[in-house]
N, CA, C and O atoms as CSV, one atom per row, in Angstrom:
chain,resi,resn,atom,element,x,y,z
A,1,UNK,N,N,57.040,-85.520,294.571
A,1,UNK,CA,C,57.535,-86.949,294.440
A,1,UNK,C,C,57.909,-87.347,295.892
A,1,UNK,O,O,58.270,-86.506,296.716
A,2,UNK,N,N,57.811,-88.583,296.147
A,2,UNK,CA,C,58.015,-89.222,297.447
A,2,UNK,C,C,59.069,-90.320,297.381
A,2,UNK,O,O,58.830,-91.338,296.732
A,3,UNK,N,N,60.142,-90.171,297.976
A,3,UNK,CA,C,61.232,-91.248,298.020
A,3,UNK,C,C,61.023,-91.812,299.333
A,3,UNK,O,O,61.168,-91.127,300.345
A,4,UNK,N,N,60.606,-93.334,299.372
A,4,UNK,CA,C,60.473,-93.825,300.561
A,4,UNK,C,C,61.663,-94.305,301.474
A,4,UNK,O,O,62.741,-94.366,300.884
A,5,UNK,N,N,61.666,-94.589,302.546
A,5,UNK,CA,C,62.892,-94.867,303.317
A,5,UNK,C,C,63.596,-96.114,302.789
A,5,UNK,O,O,64.824,-96.183,302.832
A,6,UNK,N,N,62.820,-97.142,302.270
A,6,UNK,CA,C,63.429,-98.298,301.732
A,6,UNK,C,C,64.372,-97.979,300.536
A,6,UNK,O,O,65.466,-98.521,300.378
A,7,UNK,N,N,63.853,-97.076,299.739
A,7,UNK,CA,C,64.624,-96.659,298.452
A,7,UNK,C,C,65.906,-95.785,298.814
A,7,UNK,O,O,66.974,-95.880,298.210
A,8,UNK,N,N,65.680,-94.993,299.794
A,8,UNK,CA,C,66.714,-94.271,300.366
A,8,UNK,C,C,67.868,-95.026,301.040
A,8,UNK,O,O,69.042,-94.746,300.799
A,9,UNK,N,N,67.474,-96.044,301.940
A,9,UNK,CA,C,68.434,-96.908,302.588
A,9,UNK,C,C,69.107,-97.782,301.530
A,9,UNK,O,O,70.317,-97.974,301.649
A,10,UNK,N,N,68.445,-98.331,300.507
A,10,UNK,CA,C,69.106,-99.103,299.474
A,10,UNK,C,C,70.161,-98.338,298.851
A,10,UNK,O,O,71.315,-98.769,298.840
A,11,UNK,N,N,69.817,-97.135,298.285
A,11,UNK,CA,C,70.842,-96.246,297.800
A,11,UNK,C,C,72.052,-95.959,298.473
A,11,UNK,O,O,73.169,-95.966,297.955
A,12,UNK,N,N,71.743,-95.675,299.802
A,12,UNK,CA,C,72.944,-95.420,300.816
A,12,UNK,C,C,73.701,-96.711,300.955
A,12,UNK,O,O,74.930,-96.650,300.910
A,13,UNK,N,N,73.085,-97.920,301.125
A,13,UNK,CA,C,73.743,-99.053,301.331
A,13,UNK,C,C,74.692,-99.472,300.179
A,13,UNK,O,O,75.828,-99.906,300.369
A,14,UNK,N,N,74.116,-99.300,298.968
A,14,UNK,CA,C,75.021,-99.608,297.733
A,14,UNK,C,C,76.220,-98.671,297.646
A,14,UNK,O,O,77.319,-99.124,297.330
A,15,UNK,N,N,76.040,-97.351,297.924
A,15,UNK,CA,C,76.986,-96.450,297.852
A,15,UNK,C,C,78.083,-96.761,298.984
A,15,UNK,O,O,79.272,-96.601,298.710
A,16,UNK,N,N,77.741,-97.144,300.081
A,16,UNK,CA,C,78.556,-97.640,301.219
A,16,UNK,C,C,79.422,-98.870,300.642
A,16,UNK,O,O,80.637,-98.909,300.836
A,17,UNK,N,N,78.874,-99.682,300.061
A,17,UNK,CA,C,79.694,-100.993,299.515
A,17,UNK,C,C,80.631,-100.327,298.392
A,17,UNK,O,O,81.843,-100.536,298.353
A,18,UNK,N,N,79.961,-99.523,297.504
A,18,UNK,CA,C,80.886,-99.047,296.374
A,18,UNK,C,C,82.017,-98.141,296.856
A,18,UNK,O,O,83.027,-98.006,296.164
A,19,UNK,N,N,81.867,-97.504,298.054
A,19,UNK,CA,C,82.940,-96.619,298.421
A,19,UNK,C,C,84.231,-97.391,298.926
A,19,UNK,O,O,85.273,-96.768,299.128
A,20,UNK,N,N,84.145,-98.696,299.118
A,20,UNK,CA,C,85.300,-99.360,299.427
A,20,UNK,C,C,86.480,-99.063,298.496
A,20,UNK,O,O,86.310,-99.219,297.287
A,21,UNK,N,N,87.572,-98.680,298.929
A,21,UNK,CA,C,88.616,-98.384,297.995
A,21,UNK,C,C,89.307,-99.561,297.374
A,21,UNK,O,O,89.467,-99.566,296.153
A,22,UNK,N,N,89.711,-100.518,298.081
A,22,UNK,CA,C,90.460,-101.780,297.666
A,22,UNK,C,C,89.613,-102.741,296.923
A,22,UNK,O,O,90.152,-103.487,296.105
A,23,UNK,N,N,88.197,-102.797,297.155
A,23,UNK,CA,C,87.305,-103.660,296.444
A,23,UNK,C,C,87.686,-105.145,296.680
A,23,UNK,O,O,87.142,-105.992,295.972
A,24,UNK,N,N,88.519,-105.493,297.559
A,24,UNK,CA,C,88.703,-106.833,297.854
A,24,UNK,C,C,88.214,-107.297,299.157
A,24,UNK,O,O,87.977,-108.484,299.379
A,25,UNK,N,N,88.059,-106.329,300.048
A,25,UNK,CA,C,87.337,-106.619,301.333
A,25,UNK,C,C,86.042,-106.378,301.191
A,25,UNK,O,O,85.627,-105.308,300.746
A,26,UNK,N,N,85.194,-107.458,301.596
A,26,UNK,CA,C,83.701,-107.146,301.597
A,26,UNK,C,C,83.378,-106.256,302.805
A,26,UNK,O,O,84.141,-106.168,303.767
A,27,UNK,N,N,82.203,-105.595,302.711
A,27,UNK,CA,C,81.480,-104.842,303.508
A,27,UNK,C,C,80.509,-105.660,304.310
A,27,UNK,O,O,79.616,-106.263,303.714
A,28,UNK,N,N,80.614,-105.725,305.578
A,28,UNK,CA,C,79.502,-106.317,306.375
A,28,UNK,C,C,78.275,-105.665,306.557
A,28,UNK,O,O,78.179,-104.447,306.412
A,29,UNK,N,N,77.305,-106.399,306.872
A,29,UNK,CA,C,75.914,-105.671,307.064
A,29,UNK,C,C,76.056,-104.702,308.230
A,29,UNK,O,O,75.539,-103.585,308.227
A,30,UNK,N,N,76.839,-105.229,309.299
A,30,UNK,CA,C,77.002,-104.189,310.445
A,30,UNK,C,C,77.783,-102.974,310.193
A,30,UNK,O,O,77.597,-101.927,310.813
A,31,UNK,N,N,78.697,-103.136,309.235
A,31,UNK,CA,C,79.501,-101.868,308.936
A,31,UNK,C,C,78.649,-101.011,308.054
A,31,UNK,O,O,78.584,-99.803,308.283
A,32,UNK,N,N,77.978,-101.562,307.043
A,32,UNK,CA,C,76.909,-100.739,306.326
A,32,UNK,C,C,75.949,-99.982,307.346
A,32,UNK,O,O,75.857,-98.755,307.343
A,33,UNK,N,N,75.276,-100.762,308.175
A,33,UNK,CA,C,74.270,-100.233,309.038
A,33,UNK,C,C,74.858,-99.140,310.032
A,33,UNK,O,O,74.154,-98.184,310.356
A,34,UNK,N,N,76.045,-99.273,310.472
A,34,UNK,CA,C,76.568,-98.374,311.357
A,34,UNK,C,C,76.942,-97.034,310.653
A,34,UNK,O,O,76.752,-95.930,311.162
A,35,UNK,N,N,77.503,-97.254,309.411
A,35,UNK,CA,C,78.185,-96.101,308.680
A,35,UNK,C,C,77.011,-95.304,308.139
A,35,UNK,O,O,77.112,-94.085,308.003
A,36,UNK,N,N,75.858,-95.984,307.814
A,36,UNK,CA,C,74.730,-95.099,307.258
A,36,UNK,C,C,73.488,-95.083,308.080
A,36,UNK,O,O,72.429,-94.680,307.599
A,37,UNK,N,N,73.582,-95.496,309.264
A,37,UNK,CA,C,72.588,-95.401,310.318
A,37,UNK,C,C,71.245,-96.122,309.683
A,37,UNK,O,O,70.169,-95.539,309.812
A,38,UNK,N,N,71.301,-97.241,309.076
A,38,UNK,CA,C,70.254,-98.064,308.744
A,38,UNK,C,C,69.905,-99.160,309.579
A,38,UNK,O,O,70.831,-99.888,309.935
A,39,UNK,N,N,68.713,-99.431,309.975
A,39,UNK,CA,C,68.419,-100.580,310.980
A,39,UNK,C,C,68.852,-101.873,310.426
A,39,UNK,O,O,68.504,-102.133,309.274
A,40,UNK,N,N,69.553,-102.710,311.076
A,40,UNK,CA,C,70.142,-103.884,310.736
A,40,UNK,C,C,69.174,-104.842,310.136
A,40,UNK,O,O,69.413,-105.399,309.065
A,41,UNK,N,N,68.099,-105.035,310.808
A,41,UNK,CA,C,67.075,-105.929,310.415
A,41,UNK,C,C,66.486,-105.529,309.087
A,41,UNK,O,O,66.268,-106.389,308.234
A,42,UNK,N,N,66.232,-104.310,308.889
A,42,UNK,CA,C,65.707,-103.608,307.672
A,42,UNK,C,C,66.777,-103.907,306.469
A,42,UNK,O,O,66.456,-104.351,305.367
A,43,UNK,N,N,67.913,-103.629,306.821
A,43,UNK,CA,C,69.036,-103.661,305.860
A,43,UNK,C,C,69.118,-105.042,305.324
A,43,UNK,O,O,69.299,-105.162,304.113
A,44,UNK,N,N,69.001,-106.169,306.111
A,44,UNK,CA,C,69.098,-107.431,305.735
A,44,UNK,C,C,68.178,-107.657,304.490
A,44,UNK,O,O,68.653,-108.167,303.475
A,45,UNK,N,N,67.045,-107.333,304.550
A,45,UNK,CA,C,65.946,-107.514,303.506
A,45,UNK,C,C,66.306,-106.655,302.238
A,45,UNK,O,O,66.140,-107.097,301.101
A,46,UNK,N,N,66.766,-105.507,302.476
A,46,UNK,CA,C,67.363,-104.650,301.309
A,46,UNK,C,C,68.465,-105.264,300.640
A,46,UNK,O,O,68.480,-105.331,299.411
A,47,UNK,N,N,69.506,-105.775,301.436
A,47,UNK,CA,C,70.617,-106.440,300.812
A,47,UNK,C,C,70.313,-107.644,300.009
A,47,UNK,O,O,70.940,-107.901,298.981
A,48,UNK,N,N,69.310,-108.419,300.487
A,48,UNK,CA,C,68.775,-109.553,299.816
A,48,UNK,C,C,68.192,-109.208,298.520
A,48,UNK,O,O,68.389,-109.966,297.570
A,49,UNK,N,N,67.493,-108.145,298.377
A,49,UNK,CA,C,66.849,-107.649,297.126
A,49,UNK,C,C,67.891,-107.254,296.145
A,49,UNK,O,O,67.803,-107.501,294.943
A,50,UNK,N,N,68.962,-106.577,296.754
A,50,UNK,CA,C,70.006,-106.139,295.836
A,50,UNK,C,C,70.734,-107.237,295.323
A,50,UNK,O,O,71.112,-107.166,294.153
A,51,UNK,N,N,71.025,-108.353,296.071
A,51,UNK,CA,C,71.771,-109.478,295.684
A,51,UNK,C,C,70.850,-110.215,294.533
A,51,UNK,O,O,71.359,-110.573,293.471
A,52,UNK,N,N,69.621,-110.388,294.792
A,52,UNK,CA,C,68.722,-111.076,293.789
A,52,UNK,C,C,68.690,-110.226,292.356
A,52,UNK,O,O,68.578,-110.776,291.260
A,53,UNK,N,N,68.792,-108.974,292.530
A,53,UNK,CA,C,68.762,-108.084,291.244
A,53,UNK,C,C,70.186,-108.119,290.700
A,53,UNK,O,O,70.413,-107.439,289.700
A,54,UNK,N,N,71.178,-108.838,291.248
A,54,UNK,CA,C,72.543,-108.920,290.635
A,54,UNK,C,C,73.330,-107.633,290.826
A,54,UNK,O,O,74.213,-107.354,290.014
A,55,UNK,N,N,73.081,-106.890,291.780
A,55,UNK,CA,C,73.816,-105.498,292.030
A,55,UNK,C,C,74.992,-105.736,293.189
A,55,UNK,O,O,76.023,-105.066,293.257
A,56,UNK,N,N,74.679,-106.682,293.968
A,56,UNK,CA,C,75.863,-106.935,294.946
A,56,UNK,C,C,75.918,-108.480,295.211
A,56,UNK,O,O,74.929,-109.207,295.118
A,57,UNK,N,N,77.077,-108.872,295.525
A,57,UNK,CA,C,77.284,-110.337,295.975
A,57,UNK,C,C,77.484,-110.454,297.349
A,57,UNK,O,O,77.831,-109.466,297.995
A,58,UNK,N,N,77.290,-111.653,297.934
A,58,UNK,CA,C,77.540,-111.862,299.288
A,58,UNK,C,C,78.242,-113.120,299.461
A,58,UNK,O,O,78.010,-114.122,298.785
A,59,UNK,N,N,79.298,-113.023,300.590
A,59,UNK,CA,C,79.978,-114.238,300.882
A,59,UNK,C,C,79.672,-114.477,302.438
A,59,UNK,O,O,79.436,-113.517,303.171
A,60,UNK,N,N,79.684,-115.585,302.835
A,60,UNK,CA,C,79.612,-115.965,304.222
A,60,UNK,C,C,80.883,-116.225,305.017
A,60,UNK,O,O,81.951,-116.366,304.422
A,61,UNK,N,N,80.808,-116.287,306.255
A,61,UNK,CA,C,82.052,-116.488,307.071
A,61,UNK,C,C,82.575,-115.371,307.755
A,61,UNK,O,O,82.030,-114.269,307.694
A,62,UNK,N,N,83.631,-115.598,308.420
A,62,UNK,CA,C,84.400,-114.500,309.136
A,62,UNK,C,C,84.866,-113.403,308.322
A,62,UNK,O,O,84.936,-112.254,308.759
A,63,UNK,N,N,85.193,-113.740,307.122
A,63,UNK,CA,C,85.701,-112.759,306.165
A,63,UNK,C,C,84.721,-112.493,305.102
A,63,UNK,O,O,85.090,-112.048,304.015
A,64,UNK,N,N,83.340,-112.776,305.398
A,64,UNK,CA,C,82.187,-112.333,304.500
A,64,UNK,C,C,81.713,-111.068,304.485
A,64,UNK,O,O,82.099,-110.234,305.304
A,65,UNK,N,N,80.875,-110.819,303.598
A,65,UNK,CA,C,80.168,-109.488,303.571
A,65,UNK,C,C,79.727,-109.200,302.033
A,65,UNK,O,O,79.492,-110.167,301.308
A,66,UNK,N,N,79.627,-108.009,301.582
A,66,UNK,CA,C,78.995,-107.674,300.421
A,66,UNK,C,C,79.977,-106.808,299.624
A,66,UNK,O,O,80.708,-105.959,300.134
A,67,UNK,N,N,79.918,-107.114,298.298
A,67,UNK,CA,C,80.732,-106.442,297.290
A,67,UNK,C,C,79.743,-106.049,296.180
A,67,UNK,O,O,78.640,-106.584,296.073
A,68,UNK,N,N,80.155,-105.171,295.431
A,68,UNK,CA,C,79.455,-104.842,294.134
A,68,UNK,C,C,79.552,-106.041,293.034
A,68,UNK,O,O,80.620,-106.634,292.884
A,69,UNK,N,N,78.527,-106.338,292.358
A,69,UNK,CA,C,78.585,-107.300,291.388
A,69,UNK,C,C,79.093,-106.703,290.058
A,69,UNK,O,O,79.481,-107.444,289.155
A,70,UNK,N,N,79.088,-105.446,289.951
A,70,UNK,CA,C,79.419,-104.685,288.578
A,70,UNK,C,C,80.206,-103.501,288.966
A,70,UNK,O,O,80.129,-103.040,290.104
A,71,UNK,N,N,81.010,-102.964,287.994
A,71,UNK,CA,C,81.650,-101.746,288.265
A,71,UNK,C,C,80.611,-100.600,288.582
A,71,UNK,O,O,79.487,-100.723,288.095
A,72,UNK,N,N,80.887,-99.523,289.339
A,72,UNK,CA,C,80.274,-98.528,289.682
A,72,UNK,C,C,79.636,-97.705,288.608
A,72,UNK,O,O,78.536,-97.171,288.748
A,73,UNK,N,N,80.427,-97.617,287.451
A,73,UNK,CA,C,79.928,-97.008,286.243
A,73,UNK,C,C,78.737,-97.729,285.612
A,73,UNK,O,O,78.004,-97.120,284.833
A,74,UNK,N,N,78.522,-99.017,285.928
A,74,UNK,CA,C,77.623,-99.911,285.359
A,74,UNK,C,C,76.293,-99.886,286.152
A,74,UNK,O,O,75.278,-100.381,285.663
A,75,UNK,N,N,76.299,-99.320,287.355
A,75,UNK,CA,C,75.057,-99.457,288.219
A,75,UNK,C,C,74.394,-98.129,288.276
A,75,UNK,O,O,74.914,-97.250,288.963
A,76,UNK,N,N,73.229,-97.884,287.581
A,76,UNK,CA,C,72.481,-96.690,287.676
A,76,UNK,C,C,71.650,-96.608,288.914
A,76,UNK,O,O,71.311,-97.673,289.430
A,77,UNK,N,N,71.280,-95.485,289.454
A,77,UNK,CA,C,70.396,-95.315,290.481
A,77,UNK,C,C,69.095,-95.943,290.247
A,77,UNK,O,O,68.453,-96.452,291.166
A,78,UNK,N,N,68.667,-95.914,288.948
A,78,UNK,CA,C,67.315,-96.607,288.535
A,78,UNK,C,C,67.370,-98.087,288.807
A,78,UNK,O,O,66.337,-98.713,289.042
A,79,UNK,N,N,68.664,-98.711,288.776
A,79,UNK,CA,C,68.758,-100.097,288.875
A,79,UNK,C,C,68.393,-100.515,290.402
A,79,UNK,O,O,67.654,-101.435,290.751
A,80,UNK,N,N,69.087,-99.621,291.199
A,80,UNK,CA,C,68.873,-99.872,292.788
A,80,UNK,C,C,67.392,-99.580,293.023
A,80,UNK,O,O,66.793,-100.378,293.744
A,81,UNK,N,N,66.760,-98.609,292.543
A,81,UNK,CA,C,65.414,-98.428,292.868
A,81,UNK,C,C,64.431,-99.407,292.368
A,81,UNK,O,O,63.477,-99.759,293.061
A,82,UNK,N,N,64.625,-99.812,291.284
A,82,UNK,CA,C,63.821,-100.946,290.653
A,82,UNK,C,C,64.020,-102.354,291.453
A,82,UNK,O,O,63.178,-103.251,291.454
A,83,UNK,N,N,65.218,-102.399,292.105
A,83,UNK,CA,C,65.428,-103.710,292.770
A,83,UNK,C,C,64.798,-103.720,294.013
A,83,UNK,O,O,64.570,-104.823,294.510
A,84,UNK,N,N,64.460,-102.679,294.636
A,84,UNK,CA,C,63.938,-102.648,295.909
A,84,UNK,C,C,62.447,-102.163,296.020
A,84,UNK,O,O,61.729,-102.461,296.975
A,85,UNK,N,N,62.056,-101.409,294.986
A,85,UNK,CA,C,60.863,-100.648,295.028
A,85,UNK,C,C,60.019,-100.862,293.801
A,85,UNK,O,O,58.929,-100.299,293.706
A,86,UNK,N,N,60.483,-101.659,292.851
A,86,UNK,CA,C,59.719,-101.906,291.534
A,86,UNK,C,C,59.781,-100.778,290.520
A,86,UNK,O,O,60.593,-99.856,290.602
A,87,UNK,N,N,58.939,-100.897,289.628
A,87,UNK,CA,C,58.917,-99.761,288.550
A,87,UNK,C,C,58.930,-98.387,289.032
A,87,UNK,O,O,58.437,-98.085,290.119
A,88,UNK,N,N,59.500,-97.520,288.225
A,88,UNK,CA,C,59.535,-96.038,288.562
A,88,UNK,C,C,58.138,-95.507,288.305
A,88,UNK,O,O,57.386,-96.140,287.565
A,89,UNK,N,N,57.761,-94.399,288.867
A,89,UNK,CA,C,56.581,-93.571,288.595
A,89,UNK,C,C,55.344,-94.526,288.388
A,89,UNK,O,O,55.029,-95.005,287.298
A,90,UNK,N,N,54.734,-94.723,289.491
A,90,UNK,CA,C,53.419,-95.411,289.459
A,90,UNK,C,C,52.475,-94.343,290.179
A,90,UNK,O,O,52.905,-93.450,290.909
A,91,UNK,N,N,51.121,-94.558,289.870
A,91,UNK,CA,C,50.178,-93.706,290.508
A,91,UNK,C,C,49.160,-94.752,291.071
A,91,UNK,O,O,48.498,-95.493,290.345
A,92,UNK,N,N,49.103,-94.738,292.409
A,92,UNK,CA,C,48.436,-95.719,293.081
A,92,UNK,C,C,48.774,-97.114,292.832
A,92,UNK,O,O,47.963,-98.003,293.090
A,93,UNK,N,N,49.978,-97.367,292.323
A,93,UNK,CA,C,50.506,-98.731,292.032
A,93,UNK,C,C,50.192,-99.227,290.716
A,93,UNK,O,O,50.327,-100.415,290.420
A,94,UNK,N,N,49.736,-98.263,289.844
A,94,UNK,CA,C,49.452,-98.360,288.334
A,94,UNK,C,C,50.425,-97.586,287.471
A,94,UNK,O,O,50.721,-96.412,287.697
A,95,UNK,N,N,50.894,-98.286,286.496
A,95,UNK,CA,C,51.710,-97.422,285.567
A,95,UNK,C,C,50.993,-96.369,284.771
A,95,UNK,O,O,49.841,-96.544,284.376
A,96,UNK,N,N,51.589,-95.417,284.566
A,96,UNK,CA,C,50.803,-94.279,283.940
A,96,UNK,C,C,50.142,-94.619,282.609
A,96,UNK,O,O,49.045,-94.125,282.349
A,97,UNK,N,N,50.758,-95.447,281.745
A,97,UNK,CA,C,50.092,-95.792,280.483
A,97,UNK,C,C,48.847,-96.641,280.713
A,97,UNK,O,O,48.017,-96.797,279.818
A,98,UNK,N,N,48.717,-97.219,281.988
A,98,UNK,CA,C,47.511,-98.065,282.185
A,98,UNK,C,C,46.421,-97.131,282.798
A,98,UNK,O,O,45.335,-97.647,283.061
A,99,UNK,N,N,46.608,-95.830,283.044
A,99,UNK,CA,C,45.479,-95.084,283.677
A,99,UNK,C,C,44.571,-94.580,282.643
A,99,UNK,O,O,44.929,-94.413,281.477
A,100,UNK,N,N,43.429,-94.348,283.070
A,100,UNK,CA,C,42.312,-93.865,282.106
A,100,UNK,C,C,41.552,-92.694,282.737
A,100,UNK,O,O,40.673,-92.928,283.567
A,101,UNK,N,N,41.841,-91.514,282.395
A,101,UNK,CA,C,41.309,-90.356,283.018
A,101,UNK,C,C,40.165,-89.908,282.069
A,101,UNK,O,O,40.228,-90.206,280.877
A,102,UNK,N,N,39.204,-89.255,282.530
A,102,UNK,CA,C,38.030,-88.742,281.706
A,102,UNK,C,C,37.750,-87.451,282.227
A,102,UNK,O,O,38.153,-87.066,283.325
A,103,UNK,N,N,36.985,-86.710,281.359
A,103,UNK,CA,C,36.475,-85.271,281.721
A,103,UNK,C,C,37.433,-84.342,281.926
A,103,UNK,O,O,38.359,-84.269,281.118
A,104,UNK,N,N,37.379,-83.556,282.940
A,104,UNK,CA,C,38.329,-82.539,283.195
A,104,UNK,C,C,39.890,-83.046,283.386
A,104,UNK,O,O,40.849,-82.309,283.156
A,105,UNK,N,N,39.988,-84.220,283.777
A,105,UNK,CA,C,41.162,-84.882,284.159
A,105,UNK,C,C,41.723,-85.600,282.905
A,105,UNK,O,O,42.740,-86.269,283.089
A,106,UNK,N,N,41.257,-85.559,281.791
A,106,UNK,CA,C,41.702,-86.329,280.645
A,106,UNK,C,C,43.175,-86.260,280.306
A,106,UNK,O,O,43.742,-87.253,279.850
A,107,UNK,N,N,43.798,-85.151,280.509
A,107,UNK,CA,C,45.156,-84.888,280.171
A,107,UNK,C,C,46.166,-85.162,281.284
A,107,UNK,O,O,47.373,-85.016,281.089
A,108,UNK,N,N,45.674,-85.552,282.422
A,108,UNK,CA,C,46.526,-85.826,283.534
A,108,UNK,C,C,47.534,-87.017,283.410
A,108,UNK,O,O,48.634,-87.017,283.963
A,109,UNK,N,N,47.053,-88.025,282.635
A,109,UNK,CA,C,47.977,-89.057,282.323
A,109,UNK,C,C,49.078,-88.742,281.443
A,109,UNK,O,O,50.086,-89.448,281.468
A,110,UNK,N,N,48.980,-87.701,280.630
A,110,UNK,CA,C,50.138,-87.130,279.791
A,110,UNK,C,C,51.118,-86.598,280.836
A,110,UNK,O,O,52.315,-86.842,280.688
A,111,UNK,N,N,50.717,-85.934,281.814
A,111,UNK,CA,C,51.607,-85.403,282.776
A,111,UNK,C,C,52.376,-86.535,283.555
A,111,UNK,O,O,53.568,-86.366,283.813
A,112,UNK,N,N,51.785,-87.571,283.899
A,112,UNK,CA,C,52.493,-88.667,284.597
A,112,UNK,C,C,53.476,-89.338,283.631
A,112,UNK,O,O,54.566,-89.746,284.029
A,113,UNK,N,N,53.076,-89.448,282.350
A,113,UNK,CA,C,53.990,-90.120,281.467
A,113,UNK,C,C,55.227,-89.094,281.212
A,113,UNK,O,O,56.333,-89.618,281.071
A,114,UNK,N,N,55.144,-87.816,281.147
A,114,UNK,CA,C,56.147,-86.954,281.076
A,114,UNK,C,C,56.954,-86.924,282.355
A,114,UNK,O,O,58.177,-86.880,282.223
A,115,UNK,N,N,56.468,-86.940,283.509
A,115,UNK,CA,C,57.261,-87.181,284.797
A,115,UNK,C,C,57.993,-88.417,284.725
A,115,UNK,O,O,59.178,-88.367,285.054
A,116,UNK,N,N,57.476,-89.587,284.332
A,116,UNK,CA,C,58.247,-90.802,284.235
A,116,UNK,C,C,59.432,-90.585,283.311
A,116,UNK,O,O,60.548,-90.991,283.638
A,117,UNK,N,N,59.222,-89.975,282.203
A,117,UNK,CA,C,60.299,-89.945,281.106
A,117,UNK,C,C,61.486,-89.105,281.802
A,117,UNK,O,O,62.651,-89.501,281.758
A,118,UNK,N,N,61.144,-88.049,282.375
A,118,UNK,CA,C,62.141,-87.058,283.093
A,118,UNK,C,C,62.965,-87.917,284.216
A,118,UNK,O,O,64.185,-87.885,284.377
A,119,UNK,N,N,62.088,-88.637,284.901
A,119,UNK,CA,C,62.567,-89.411,285.966
A,119,UNK,C,C,63.626,-90.491,285.485
A,119,UNK,O,O,64.738,-90.596,286.003
A,120,UNK,N,N,63.194,-91.242,284.498
A,120,UNK,CA,C,63.878,-92.238,283.972
A,120,UNK,C,C,65.238,-91.611,283.319
A,120,UNK,O,O,66.324,-92.159,283.509
A,121,UNK,N,N,65.114,-90.518,282.599
A,121,UNK,CA,C,66.286,-89.897,282.073
A,121,UNK,C,C,67.331,-89.622,283.044
A,121,UNK,O,O,68.509,-89.851,282.768
A,122,UNK,N,N,66.949,-89.114,284.235
A,122,UNK,CA,C,67.909,-88.799,285.240
A,122,UNK,C,C,68.438,-90.025,286.004
A,122,UNK,O,O,69.631,-90.214,286.239
A,123,UNK,N,N,67.472,-90.809,286.353
A,123,UNK,CA,C,67.934,-91.969,287.271
A,123,UNK,C,C,68.720,-93.097,286.402
A,123,UNK,O,O,69.597,-93.769,286.945
A,124,UNK,N,N,68.401,-93.270,285.137
A,124,UNK,CA,C,68.949,-94.263,284.410
A,124,UNK,C,C,70.291,-93.795,283.872
A,124,UNK,O,O,71.103,-94.627,283.465
A,125,UNK,N,N,70.551,-92.504,283.857
A,125,UNK,CA,C,71.827,-91.969,283.404
A,125,UNK,C,C,72.810,-91.610,284.623
A,125,UNK,O,O,73.964,-91.291,284.336
A,126,UNK,N,N,72.460,-91.642,285.803
A,126,UNK,CA,C,73.238,-91.273,286.807
A,126,UNK,C,C,73.708,-92.565,287.512
A,126,UNK,O,O,72.921,-93.368,288.013
A,127,UNK,N,N,74.979,-92.695,287.513
A,127,UNK,CA,C,75.485,-94.086,288.030
A,127,UNK,C,C,76.267,-93.723,289.438
A,127,UNK,O,O,76.647,-92.594,289.749
A,128,UNK,N,N,76.423,-94.899,290.206
A,128,UNK,CA,C,77.127,-94.727,291.432
A,128,UNK,C,C,78.393,-94.071,291.365
A,128,UNK,O,O,78.738,-93.300,292.261
A,129,UNK,N,N,79.086,-94.304,290.414
A,129,UNK,CA,C,80.387,-93.428,290.133
A,129,UNK,C,C,80.248,-92.028,290.181
A,129,UNK,O,O,81.077,-91.324,290.757
A,130,UNK,N,N,79.184,-91.548,289.574
A,130,UNK,CA,C,78.963,-90.161,289.633
A,130,UNK,C,C,78.507,-89.705,290.982
A,130,UNK,O,O,78.681,-88.507,291.208
A,131,UNK,N,N,78.014,-90.355,291.829
A,131,UNK,CA,C,77.573,-89.942,293.266
A,131,UNK,C,C,78.485,-90.110,294.197
A,131,UNK,O,O,78.379,-89.450,295.231
A,132,UNK,N,N,79.435,-90.909,294.052
A,132,UNK,CA,C,80.534,-91.249,295.084
A,132,UNK,C,C,81.154,-89.988,295.370
A,132,UNK,O,O,81.177,-89.133,294.484
A,133,UNK,N,N,81.724,-89.734,296.635
A,133,UNK,CA,C,82.487,-88.555,296.855
A,133,UNK,C,C,83.850,-88.729,296.103
A,133,UNK,O,O,84.245,-89.826,295.707
A,134,UNK,N,N,84.450,-87.704,295.959
A,134,UNK,CA,C,85.797,-87.550,295.168
A,134,UNK,C,C,86.800,-88.770,295.522
A,134,UNK,O,O,87.475,-89.367,294.683
A,135,UNK,N,N,86.778,-89.037,296.926
A,135,UNK,CA,C,87.920,-90.227,297.134
A,135,UNK,C,C,87.438,-91.545,296.520
A,135,UNK,O,O,88.205,-92.462,296.222
A,136,UNK,N,N,86.146,-91.571,296.358
A,136,UNK,CA,C,85.553,-92.876,295.789
A,136,UNK,C,C,85.333,-92.853,294.298
A,136,UNK,O,O,85.196,-93.902,293.669
A,137,UNK,N,N,85.297,-91.661,293.726
A,137,UNK,CA,C,85.019,-91.464,292.351
A,137,UNK,C,C,85.849,-92.222,291.486
A,137,UNK,O,O,87.075,-92.198,291.595
A,138,UNK,N,N,85.224,-92.923,290.596
A,138,UNK,CA,C,85.994,-93.796,289.697
A,138,UNK,C,C,86.189,-95.139,290.108
A,138,UNK,O,O,86.646,-95.965,289.319
A,139,UNK,N,N,85.860,-95.451,291.357
A,139,UNK,CA,C,85.915,-96.684,291.938
A,139,UNK,C,C,85.080,-97.748,291.040
A,139,UNK,O,O,83.997,-97.477,290.522
A,140,UNK,N,N,85.696,-98.908,290.940
A,140,UNK,CA,C,84.893,-100.046,290.250
A,140,UNK,C,C,85.370,-101.315,290.857
A,140,UNK,O,O,86.339,-101.362,291.614
A,141,UNK,N,N,84.618,-102.403,290.479
A,141,UNK,CA,C,84.949,-103.679,291.114
A,141,UNK,C,C,85.746,-104.420,289.950
A,141,UNK,O,O,86.191,-105.553,290.131
């Protein structure tokens, strides 16, 4: 399984926003970039995708930045991944149920479906709250 940089950056960015203890002060893009060593320009696109997916909110101005749009217990890792990378488990950009294997590979599609089911089970049941370090555990907006 390959986790691309975009997905890794998105998860780290959301966790950085979630880790704010007071939840009243927004986190700036520069703060996220510096704390997680994510290129600023790349981060801007990722944060836009997360905002469009309803996972973070953004405010402008000198006191602006990003906050979670939902409590940490209501944001699963799968939500973040889908926001920036689309559906889970694809083979060459095709969903496993749409693949048609023949001959000696006829049962390979079943393996991809089982992989997707296992991936979904883990990523849809694991929330930001569970991933945050102890100091931030239980944090919500």
